[in-house]
N, C-alpha and C positions, 0 to 999 in steps of 0.2 A: 504494499500499500504506500502511496505517495501522498504528501500534503502540499496543497497549492495556495492556501490562504492562511489559515491558522492551525496551530497544533497545540494541544494542552500539555501541561507539565506531565501529566501521567503517560500521555502517548509518546513524548519525546523520551522520557525515562525508559519506557518499555523498549523503544527502538535501540537505545544505548545498551541497555541490559542484554538485549538479544545480539549484540555485536554488529548492528546495521551500521552501514557506512554513512555518516552524517557529518557535514561540514557546519559547525556553529559559528555565526558571526556576532560578536558583541559590538553593538553600535553606540555604546555609552557616549554621551556628548552633552555639552552645556554651552549655549550661545553666549559668546562674549568671554568665555574662559576656555580657549581651544585645548588646553593641555589637560583639563580637569577629567574628560572622559577616559583618556588613557591611564590616568592616576587611578580612577575608579576601577577600571579594567584590571590593572595590576593588583589592586587590593582584594578583588574577588571577581571571579568569572566562572561560568559553567565549564566543566571539565573538557580541556581540548579546544576551547573556543579561540578563535583568532579575532584580533581587534580590526575594526573597520572604522577609520576616522572620517567624520562627515566632510571636513574640509579637504583633506589630502587624498582620500580613496573614493569617496562617494560623490565627488564633485571635481570640476576642473577650476583653475584659477579664475576669479572674476577680474574683468577689465574695467569695471566702473559703469559699464552700460548694460550688462548682461545678467545683473542680479548677483545675489551673494553667493549662491551655490549653483552655477551652471552645470548642466549635465556633463559628466566625463565623456571623452570620446570613446566610442565603442572599442576601438583598438587598445586604448590604454586601459580601459576597464577590464576587458578580457584578459590582458596581460596580468593585471593585479589579481584577477581571480585565479588565474593559474598559479601565481606565486604564493597564494594561500592554501594551494593544494586542490582546487575544485576539479573534479573530474566529470566527464559527460554523464549525465543522468543521475548524478549524486543528490541525494536530499540535502537541502540547505534550510537551516533554521537561524533566523535573525532574532536578536532580543536586545532589550535595553531595560532601563529603570524608569522610563517615562512614558508608560502607556502605550508603548510601540511608536512614539513620535519619530524616533530615528531609525528604528528597525524597519519601518514601512518604506522609508526611502530605499534601503537595500533591497527589500522585497520588489519594489517597482522596477528598480534598475535591472535586476536579474530576470524579471519577466520581459523587459524591454530587450535584454540580450537573447531572448528566446529560451531561456532556462525555465522549464515547467515546474520541477519539484522544489519549490521554495515557499517557506511559511514563516509567519511570525509567531513567536512564543507568546501564547495568550497569557496575560497576567505578567509577563516579563520575569525579570530575575527575582523580584519580590515573591512571586508565586513559587518560584523554584525553591527558594530559601524557606518559605513558609511550609513547603512540604517536607522539610528536614532533609533535603538533598544537598550534596556537598558542593562547595565552590573551591577552585583553585586560586592561588595567588602567584604573583610574579609574571614573568614572560614564559611563553611556551618554548619548546625545543624546535629545531628546524623541521620542515616538512618537505616532502618530495613534491616538486611541481606537478600540477595537474595537467590534464589534457583538454581542458574546456575550450571549445571554439563557439563563436557567437552564431546564432541562427536568426531567422526571421522573428521579429518582435511578437510577444504574446499580449501586448497591450496596444490600445489605439494609439496612433501617432500623436506626439506631443504638438502643441500649437505654439506659435510665436505672438509677439505683442501686435503685430499688424492684423493677425486674425482676430485677436480679442478686441481690437479697436473697431474693426469692421463689423463685428458681432453686436456692438452697443445699440445700433439703430436697427431695430427690427430683426436682429439676428435669430437664428434657429436654435442657438444653444443658451443654456443657463449657466453663468459663472457662479460657482460655489467657493467661497473664501473660508478657508479653514482656520484662520486666526481668531484670537479671543474676541469677544464683543467690543472690548474697549478699543483695540486697534482697529477693528472693522468700522466702528462708529466714527473714528477720526479724533478721538480724544488724544491729548498730547501724551507721548510716550517715549521712552528712551531709545526705542528700536527703530522707529520710522521717522526720518527727517522731514517727510511730508506725511501727514496723517490723512486716513481716509481709505476709500476702496474704489474699485472700478464701477463706473456708473452701471446700474442694473444688476450688480451682483447681489447675492444673497449670502448670509452668513451661515456656515455649518461649522461651528467650532469642533476641532477634531475630538476634543475630549467628550463631546456628546455622543460619540460612538461607543463609549464605555459605560458599563453599569457602576453602581456603587461599590461592587467587589473589585473593580479594576479590570474585569474581563470584558471582552466585546459583548455587546448586546446580541441577543439571537437574531439570526438572519431576517426572519419575518418582521421583526420590530424595526431593524435598520431599513429594510425595504420600504416599510410604511413612512419612516422619517424622510427618506430621500424623495419618495413619491410626492409627499406634501410640499417639498421644496421645488421639485423639477416638473411636476405634471407629466406631460409627454415630451418633454424637451431633453435632449442629451445634455450631459454636463461637461463644462470646462472647469477643471479643478486648479485652484489658486491658493496662495497663502503668502507668506513673507518672501520665501525664496525657493519654492518648489519642493519643500521637504514634508511639512505637515499636510500638505495637500495630498501626498501619497497615502496618508492615514485614511482619508475620505475614499481614495481609490481601493484600498484594501477592504474598507468596510462595505463598499458597494459590491466588490467581488464576493465577499463573504455572504452578502444578501442575494447573490445571483444576478446582480445588475452588471451589464457589460457596456462597453462603448465610451466610457468616461475618458476625456483626453486631458492630459496634464499640461499646465502652462508653466514650464520650468523657471522661467525668469521671475514670474509672480510679482508681488508688489514692489520689491526692491529694484527689479528692472523697470517696471511701469513708471515709477517716479524718477527715473534717470533722465527722462525726456519731459521737460516742463510743458511741452505742447500737449501731452496726453491728458485727458480730462480726469478730474478727481471729484468724487462725491463723498459726502459725509452724512451721518445719521444712521439710524437703525436699519433703514432699507435703502 
């Protein structure tokens, strides 16, 4: 059996206990403190997990116009995946301690690379520890390079700023913004130098995909949530820099909804051009 959206702690533990071949990616990160995630990884990670740094591994360097976390090139990302040992058809599990906020980016990128068996650990590292399961510390030993090669994407093609701009006036798609309501409304905040959202966007804070237990809500509940926001329109998924938007993509896939398109540049790219319109308020 393979897992392509979410995997429970119990199921991952069973795979590992049975000696199944699983690549675990620890995606721990904190915006504004780029070294903190690696420190947290060294302090405790799932056995055998490899660290995936949001800035260095799950993105390419920004140039000031393309957002804070541009997509990596497919060639560079495939090379990095091989360097951490990924083999063709191998089950990948991504995890973090932030409700899947960073792990979902790894999930989307692997799907974009054509790799099917990739899932996010539901409940994250907290759920693993709460189950009484062990963590390792320090850095892992060397790994044999994998044989992964990229294939056709398993997600809808991402969109650019021009597509989002053209969609504002009578467009066929609904932009869903995964940022918290404070940032979406346009309240002053330390992250966005220009506050607000794309005109016509609706807010779907990524944490609304989780229940009070920190696990993803059931698929039917998520499907109803997204239907209320989208109606019969397809989704363009945005956030601050194309990261937590992937959490909405994962939630939609878990709910059986397909066709959502990521806007990788998201708000940090959008506001790099002062000619692009900005809206404020709850809607």
